[in-house]
N, C-alpha and C positions, 0 to 999 in steps of 0.2 A: 541229697543236694547240699551244696556248700557255697559260701560266699568267699570270693578271693579278691583281695585288694589289688587295684592297678596303681602302681607307683610311678613317679617321674624318674626315669633312668638318667644316669650321667652320660651325656653325649660329648665326647671330646675330653681333653685333660683339664680344662679350666672352667667348664660350665658349672654354675652355682644355682641358678634359678631360671625360670622361664615364665612367659605370659601366655595364657590360653587364647588362641586366635579363634578357634571354633571346634565344636565337636563334630566328628564325622559319622557318629552314630547317635541315635536318640535312645532315651530310656525305653526299654522293652524290645529293642532290636537285638537280633542274634549277632554274636561276634565270633570270629575265629582267631585262634592263636596266630600271631604274625600279621593279622589284618590291621590296616591303619585305623586307629580309634579316635585320635584327636590331633590337631595341629598346634604346635607350641612355638612361640617366638623366643629364641634364645638371644644371646648378645650378638650373634653373628648372622643368624638366618632363621627362617621358619622351617621347621622339620615336622614330619609325620611321626607320631609315637604309636607304636604297634601294640595291640592287645597281647598280654602274656599268657592268656588261657582262652579256651573255647567255652562259650556259654551264652548267657543273656545279660545285657547291661541293665542292671536294676536300680542303680543310683549313681548320680553324677555329683561329686563333691566340690566341683570347681565351676565357676561361671565365666563366661566370656570376659576377657580383659583382666581377670584376676591373675595374680602371680603365685607360683608354687616353687618351693625349693626342691633340689634333687633329693629323692627319697620320700617326698610327701605323697600321701595317698590321695588320688583324685577321682576314683570311681570304685564301685563294687560290681563284680561280675559273678552271676550265679552259675555254677557248674553242676554237672551230674555226679561229681566225685564227693565222697564223704570226707571232707576235710574240715579242720577247725581253723577259721580265719584268724590271722594274727591281730594283735591289738592295733587299733587305727592310729595313725599319725596324721592329723588333719592338715591340709594345706594352710600356709601362712595367711592367705587372704581370707580364709573362712573360719579362723579361730576366734572363739569368744570365751570369756571367763564367767563362771557361775560359782559362787562360794569358794573362790580360790582355785577352782579346777578348770581345765580346758575341756571343751566338748565340741563335737562336730555339729555344724549347722547346715546340713545338706538341703538341697532343693527337694520338694516333695516328689515321691516316686510317680512317674507318669508325666511329669512336666518336661518341657522341651529344654534340654541342657544348653542349647545355644541361643536361647531367647535373650534379647538385650533388655536392660532395665527400662521401665516405662516412664522414668522421670522426664518431664518436659524440658528440664533445664540441662539435660545431658546433651553434649555436642557429639553427634555421630561422627566418628573418625576412626581410621585404622590405627592399630598400635604403632606402626612405624611412622605414621604421620604425626602422632602425638609426640613421639620421641624426637623426631626431627624438628618439630616446632619448638619444643622446650630447649633444644640445643641452640636455636637461632633466635629465640625471643619473639616468636610469632604468636599472636593471640588467635586461637582457633575460632573464637566467636566472631572474628572480623572476616572470616573467609566464607565463600560460597562453595560448598562441596560439589564435585562433579560425579561422585560415585552414586551407587544406588540409594534412593531416598535421601539424597543430599549429603551422603557420607563424604567427609573430607578425606581426600586421598593424598599420598606422598607428593604427587605432581602439583596438587593445589598449594601445598606448603612451599614447595620449591619455587613456584612462580612468585609467591609472596616474598620470599627471601631475595630473589633476583630483582624484584621491583624495589625493595628497600635499598639494596646495594646501588641501584641506579639513581637514587635521589641525591641532589646536591648536598654538599657538606659532609658526605660520608667517606671522603678520601682519607687515607692513612696519613697521619702526621708523625714524623720521627720524633718531634718534641714531646709527643704524648707518652713516650716510653713504650715498653713491651705490652702487648695485649695478651691477657690470659685467656686461653681457649679451653673450655671444658672438654674432656675426652668423651667421644661418643662411646656407646656400649661396645661396638665392634672394635674400635681402637683400643679400648681398655682390655678387651679379651686378647687381642693380638699382643699388647704390651705385656700382659701376664705370661702368656705362652712363651714369648721370646726371652723374657727375663728368666723364666724357669729353664729354658733351653741353655742360655748362656751360663747360668749359675750351676747347673747340675750335670750337664753333658760335656765331657771332654771331647772337643772336636778338632779334627785336622782336615786339611784339604789337599787334594792332588788334582792336577790339570793336564789337559791334552787337547790338541786341535783335531777337528774332524773335517773331512772333505765330503760335501753334499752332492757331488756329481751323480753318483749312483742313485741316490734317493730322488733327485730331480728327474732323472730319466724315467724311472719306474712310475713316479707320480704322473708324469705327462702321458705315459703309455696307458695307464689305467684310466685316466680321465678321457682320453681319446676313444677308448673302447666302450664307454658307458654313456647313457643319455645325458644331455646337458643339465637336466634338472635333478640328477641323482646326487647322492651325498658326496661331497668333495673331500678329498683327503688333505689333512693338515700335516705339517712337519711334526706336530705333537703326536700324531698317530704312529709315525715311524719311530719316534723317540720312545713312546710307551711300549711298543712291541720289542724294540731293541733292548730296553732295560729288562723287560719281562724274560726274554730269552737268556739274557746274561745272568739273571737271578736263578734261573733253572740250572745253569752251569756252575754257579757259585752260591750254593744254598747257605753258606756261612754268612753271606751278605744280606740274606733275606730273613732278618731276625730283629728282635728287640731285646733290650736289657731290662731285667726286673730285679728289684730289691736293692739293698744296701751292699755295695762291694766289700765292705768291711765285715760282713757277716756270712756265715755258711749258707744262708738262704738265698744269696744272690744267684741268679740264673740268666742264661742266654736262651731265649725262646725262639725257636725257628718256626717260620710260617709254613703252611702246607701249600700255598699258592702265591702267585705274584699279585699282590694287592697294592696298587700304585696310586698315590695322590697326585693330583695335578693342580698346581697353585693357580687360582683364579683371582685376578685383581678386580676389586670393586671400588665404588666411589669413596667409601670411608674405611677401607681396609682390604682384607683378603680372606678367601676361604680355600680349603684344600679338600675338595671332594675326592673320595676314593673310588676308583674303578676296580672291581674285584675280578680275580681270575683272568688277568690280562694275558697270561701265558696260554690260555685256551682259546683266544679270540683271533680271528683273521683281521686284516687291516680294514676291510669294509665294515664289518660288524663293530670293530673298535672305533672307527670314525663315527658311526651312528651313536654309539653309547657316549663317546666323548662329547659330541655336539649337544646331545640331550642333557648331559650332566652339567656342562658349562652354562647352558641356557637356564636351567633350573637353579643353579647356584647364583646367577645374576638376578634372578627374579625371586629368590628366597623361597624355593620350593624343593629343597633337598630332603631325601628320606633319611631316617635315623642311621641306617646301616651304611649310608654313603659318606658319613663323617667318622666312621670307625673302622678299625681293622687294618689300617695301612702300615706297611713297614718301610716304605720308600716313597719319595716325592720327586717331582720334576718341576722346576721353575724356569719358564721360558718367557722372557720379557719381549720377545718379538723383534721385528725389524727396526723399531725405534728404541730398542734397548741398548745397553752398553756393549762394548766389545767383549768384556768379561766381567764377572762379578762373583762374589762368594755368598752363597745362601746359608741361612742358619737352619739347623735340623728342627723339624716340627715334632716335639715329643708326643708320644713315646716312640716315634719312628727312629731308625738308626742311620739313615743317610738321605741326602738330597742332591740332585744333579742340577746345577745352574748352567743354562745354555745362553751363551752370548749371541749377539746378532750375527746373522749371516752376511758375509761381505766378500767381495772378490779380492783374492790375494795372489801374489806372484810366488809360485812354489816350483821346486825342482822335482820332476817326475822322471825317474830312470835317467837322470843326467840331462833332461830337457826342461827348459824354463817354460812354464805354462801358467795360465790364469785359471784359478779354481775357486768355486764358492766354498768358503771356509767358515767355521765357528770355533770358538774356544769353549770347551766343556770343563766345568769345575765341579768336582765331587767332594762334598763335605761328609765326613764319616764319624760316627760315634766310636771313639778309640777303645771303649770298653767292649765293643763287639768285634772290631777288626783292626788290623795293623796296616802299616803303610804298604807292604808288599802285596797283601791281598787286595787292598783298595786299588792299587795301581794295575794289577792284573785284571781286576773286574772292569775298570774303566777302559783298559785296552780292548777287552772283549766287546764292550759297547761300541767302540769306534770300529772294530773289525766288522761287526754286524751292519752298522750304518753305511760303511764303505763297500760292503759286499753286495751280492745279488740274491741271497737266499731269504725270501720273505714269505710269510703266510698271508695270502691275500683274501681267500674265501671266508 
């Protein structure tokens, strides 16, 4: 038998720490490698962290609402393998000092790892509600929680913020000067990622218009042949499949850059499948959940996965693997978006497609003036991975697929 430490992995490029939302396993429960073990709130979302080994959870080193850094040990799992466990690195929230040394102060074996402190003075509230209240100066003790056992939820804090804003005398005064607004955790993470993108990735952009007539016709045909309550196809589903099929034809575009270009260790790493991120706008920022193996999915299955992924991104319930492994992203701001825009690459990905709003345009088709639904596509590319000719040919392939009639629907 051996004890193996469960550590906090790094999810995404800029993650530094996280807060434990709840344990999904109790001490004494069996766990399987890859099975969700705990829920962790990062700067952007709540994700499930999977067990790295198969065995029995024998000790939980982190309590609910405590924070841990990337690489911190949060649990011990007993396996049947004869291994020597590595030296423990206790989570930041449970470190204490004795005679100048750090030691782990874990909960007793057999105790419930997700039990909340019994202090009568502690205000029951969700982590996101506490964070939101701190950002807007709301006293949690003044709120009546609507969650289980009076737990203060995010909606409770939002209602309090709206009520404060509605009070007289809170109108903005230009004479008061600029108002400093503290960054939310999500906005801070987005700022770090985009600063890193702009500072380290040499980016260029190519653009082209696309005609949506073929997509609209197929979409209407599929919807007419299926029950009214079945999964509806989105324009994003066609975009995802078109990009995936183009990546199969242009494997050089399905890659990431690794290392310092000034050293011999620099590499271009090609992916083995089309793993595409879809930018999801949220109230205080954005997320880019990754849909894996899009090239192997038909439109109907792709629509189901896309819908589920976007819903869980909006509710903060993405899985760890859904924030990792992407090489390409799509940003579609929808019908209320601009005619065209340029998106910044989400490191370590190598390209992103920005989709302008769909609008009726007068175009010449075979010498005949017609009205067609059109959009502008803007492709931003990492110049370390691809050059202008390759990017232009790749974008042309995407347009060819979108304007054609060959689709994988099943």
